[in-house]
N, C-alpha and C positions, 0 to 999 in steps of 0.2 A: 254418936249417931246423928246424922243430919235429920232435922224435923221434916215430916211429910206434910205438905200443904196441898189443898185442892182448890181449884177455881170453879165457879159456876159454869157449866157447859152452855147455859143460855145467854148470860150477860157478861161473864168473865169476872164477876164480883167475888169477893172472898166468901168462903163457906165456914160455918161454925157447926160444931157437933152438938146435937140435942140429945142429952142422955136419956130423956124420957121416951123419945120416939126412936132412938137408936138410928137416927138419920142425920144427914148434913143439910143444914138450912142456909138459904141465901136471903139476907136481910134486904136485898134490893128488889129482886123479882119474886120473892116468896116461894122459890122452888125448893123441893125436897128431893134428896138423892141418897141412895144407899151406897155404902163403901164399894160393894161389888160392881155397881154400875159405873162409879167414878174410875175404878181401876181399869175396867174394860175400855172405857172411853179414853183413858190416858194411853193404854197400850195401842189402841187403834190409831191415835194421833201420832205415836212414835213410829208405827209401821208406815203411815202415810208420809211422814217426814223422810224416812229412809228410802222409800220408793221414789220420792221426788228428787232426792240427792242422786240416786242411781240413774234416774232418767236424765238428769242434768249432765252427769258424766258421760252417758251414752251419746247424748246430743253433741257434746264437745268432741268426742272421738269421731263421730260422723262428720262434723264440720271440718275437723283436721284432715280427714281423708278427702273431703271435697275441696280443699284449698289448692290442690294441684291443678294447674291450668295449662293447657297446650296453646301456644301461639303459633301462627303460621305466617311466615313472611311472604307476601305476594310477589316480591321481586326475585329473591334467590331460592325460595322454597324451603328455607331452614325451618325445622320444627323445634321450638324451644319450650321447655317446661319450667314453670315458675309458680310462685304463690300469688294469691289474689292481692296481697299487700305490696307486691313489687311494682315499681313504676316502670313497667315494660312498655315504653313508648317507642322504642326503636329496635331494629335488629342489629346485634353487635357485629354481624358479618358485613352487611352492606349499608348500615345506618339508615335504612328506610323504615317507615312506620310498620308495625305489625298488627295483625288482626286476631282477636280472640276467637278461637274456633271450637273449643269444647274442653271437657274434663279428661284427665289422664285415666286410661283404663287401669283397673286394679291389677290386671295380669302384667302390666308393664311397670309396676312400682318396684323400686330397687329393694334388695335385701339389706344392704349396708350403705353407709355414707361416711366419708372421711371429712369432718368439718374443717372449715377454713381456720388456719392458725395465723395467717398474715393479714392484718387489718388493711382496709382500703388506703388509709393515710400512708402506711409503710409501703404499700404497693406502688403508689404514685411517686413516693420519694425514691424508691429503687429504680423506677422507670426513668425518671429525670436524670439520675446518676448514670444510668446505662447509656442513654443517648447523648448526655452532656459531653462537650469537648469534641464531638464529631462535626466538623465544620461544614460538610456538604449535605447535611440533613435539612430538608425544607422546614422552615419555621412553622408551617401549618401542622407539621407532624406532632409538635409538642406545645401548641397553643392551648390556652385554658379551655376553650370549647371542646377541643379534641381530647384533652386529658380527662375531662368530666365524663367521657364516654367509656372509660376503662370499666370493664364489667367482670364481676365474679361469676364464673361459670363452672358448673359441675359436669364433668365429662363422664360418659357411661363406659364402664369396663366390665368384662367378665374376668373374675378371679377364680382360678382353678386350683383345687387341692387334690393331689394324688398320693396314695399310700399303697405300697405293695412290696413285692420281692423281686430280686434280680438274680439270675444265674448265668455264670460265665464258664465256658469250657474252651480251652485252646492250648496253644503251645508257646512256651517261653524259651528264648534262646539267650544264653549268657556267653560272653567271650572269654576264652581261656588264654593261657600263655602262648606267646609266639616264639617259634624256634626255627633254626636253619638246619636243614637236613640235605647235605650235598649241595645240589644246585637249586634246591627248593626252599621257599620260605613257608613254613607251616603255622597256621593259626588254629588252635583247638576251639571247638564250639560245644557247649553243653546244652542239650535239649531236655525240656521238662514238660510234663503234662500239668496244666494249671486248671484247677477247678475252684471257683469262688461262688459263694452265696452271700447275699446281703439283703437287709431290709432297707427300702428306700422311701423317702418322703419328700415331696415337692409341694410347697405351700405358696398361695397367692401368686400363681403364674398369671400375669396380666395379658389380656388381649382387648384391644379397643372394640367397643360395640357400636362404633360409628363408622359409616362408610364414606363420609365426606372427606374431601382432599386435605383439609386443614388438620386432620387428626394427627398427621406426622409432627406438626408443630407442638401439639399437646403432648405427644409421646416424648418429645425432646426434653421436657422438663422433669422426666422421671429421674430417680425412683421416689416412691412414697413409702412412708413407714406405716404399714397396715395395722400395727399393734394398737393404734388409737382409733381404729374404725369403730363405728357405733351402729346399732340397729337403726334402720331408716325411720325417720319421722318427717312429716311435711314441714315441721317447724324449722328444719335446717335450710329450707329453700327460701325462707323469708329474706328478701333483699337481694336475692341472687337469681341467676338463670340456671337451667339444667338442660343438657341436650337429651333428646328422646332417642333411645337406642333404635337402630335399624338393622342390627346384626344379631342373630340368635346364637345360643351356645353351640348348637350342632354345627354351625358354619365355621366356628373356630376350633372345634374339638380335634379335627384331623391334624391341623398345623401344630397345636399344642402337644399332642401325643408324639408327633415326629420330633419335635424339639426335645421333649423329655427323653425320648429314646436315645438321642444323641448325648444328652447329659448322662444318662445311665451307662451308656457305653464308655464314655470317658472316665466315669467314676470307677467302673469295674476294671478298667485297664490302667488306671493311674497308679502312681507310686509302686510300680511293679518290681523294680530292681533288675529287670531284664533288659538286655540290649534290644530285643525285639519281642513283642507279645502280640500274637494273632489268635483270633478265635471268634466265637459267636456269643452274643449276649441276648438272653431272653428275659423279658420283663412281664410280670403278671400283676395287675393292679387289683387290690382287694377293696379299696374304698376310693370313690371318685365323687367329688362334690364341686358344683359350679355355683358361684355367688355373683349376683348382679350388683355392682357397686358404683357409686358416684365419687369421683376424685376431683378435688378443687383446683382451679387455675384462674389467675387474673389474665384477661385477654383484652387487647386493644388492636383495632384494625384501622387501616388508613388507605384511602383510595388515592393513588398518586396521579400526577398529571398525565402519565402514560396509560391510564386506565387500568393499571394493575393494582390489585388489593394486597397490601402488605400487612403481615400479622406479627404481633408481639405477644408472648405468653410468659407467665410466671407461675411456678409451682406455688399453690396456695397454702402449702404446709411448710416447705423449706425455704421458699424465696428464690429458688434457682430460676434464672430467666434465659430466654433465647428469643431470637427474632430475626427478621430481615429488614434492614433499614432502607428507606427510599433515598434516592440521591437527587439533589437539585442540580440538574445539568447546567443551568445558567451559572450557578456558583462555581461549579467545576470548571466550566469553560473560561469564566472570568479569572479564576485563580490560575489556570494554566496559561492564559494570555499574559497575566502579570509576571508569572515566573519566567515565561519565554522572553518577555520584554527585558526583565532584569538580567537574564543570562546574555541576551544580545548586547545590552549596554555594557556589561562587564567585558565581553569579548572585544567590543569596539574600543573601549577605553584601554584595554591591554594592548591592542594593536596600535593605537595612537601613541602610547608610551614607548613602544618599541621602535617607532619611526625615528 
């Protein structure tokens, strides 16, 4: 057993037990205390310590919730969400400075986040390999100052889960043997009544929660493996941007359900073994769940000499990339002129040799 020791509640000095008084004495401040009093004092101190630790945890949680900050670009109007630790000094769309406008409303916080798996160094390396060897790309497109502006961005998506049942009723037709009867060629057809029932499940059907035009570029780097998605925490935003959603789930629901209706129809009519199968598919969903998720992408923008903004995006999980490269028209014209001059010289030389 571990020995039990008490310290003086007044001065913190060691206490000794006085057998005659049945009290604990302090040799420094001459205090006298009963064991019951010391036990109660110790228990009160333990409770106070536990309360302080709980208060510290609560404060940390509240601070984490308050780390999400909304930035507003005065030039293009983009609304970007990031943490207070992010050096958000420019808008990754138009490269103009951004202004801190306020906190993210709790109702707009995501349910899940898919963390970045491709580090910044690898993203830069892949970008340089992607645009390397392309002769007519302006040098400004991949200069060091431009590459430093490659940004990790979480794009907002609605992920839909649908579970239910599908019922199909229709007619299937199978071709039979073909024969010749007199002047006629006869082909037999067998008609069947077809009834099918199935349980169907569609998970993580993605729809962008962003109305901006560049979302098509972000969608081009799909798919994402949602098995590694995690519950949202503001800590995942540290060092990154995140788009603020401007489309609600009800706005995408109709389109998703129409798409799923088509998938269900194809499933119920697929692998039929019939030459022709026609009928009606009815679907009833028993469970529907929408999740607001953030998906990672590395993004780089470039404003060309023609005033057009060019975008490059990379899947922050798989590294898949796509984009539209700007063209240096001067390089293109110079190269065309050199090729034309070379062809003209060859033709002239060939004509001279034939004379």
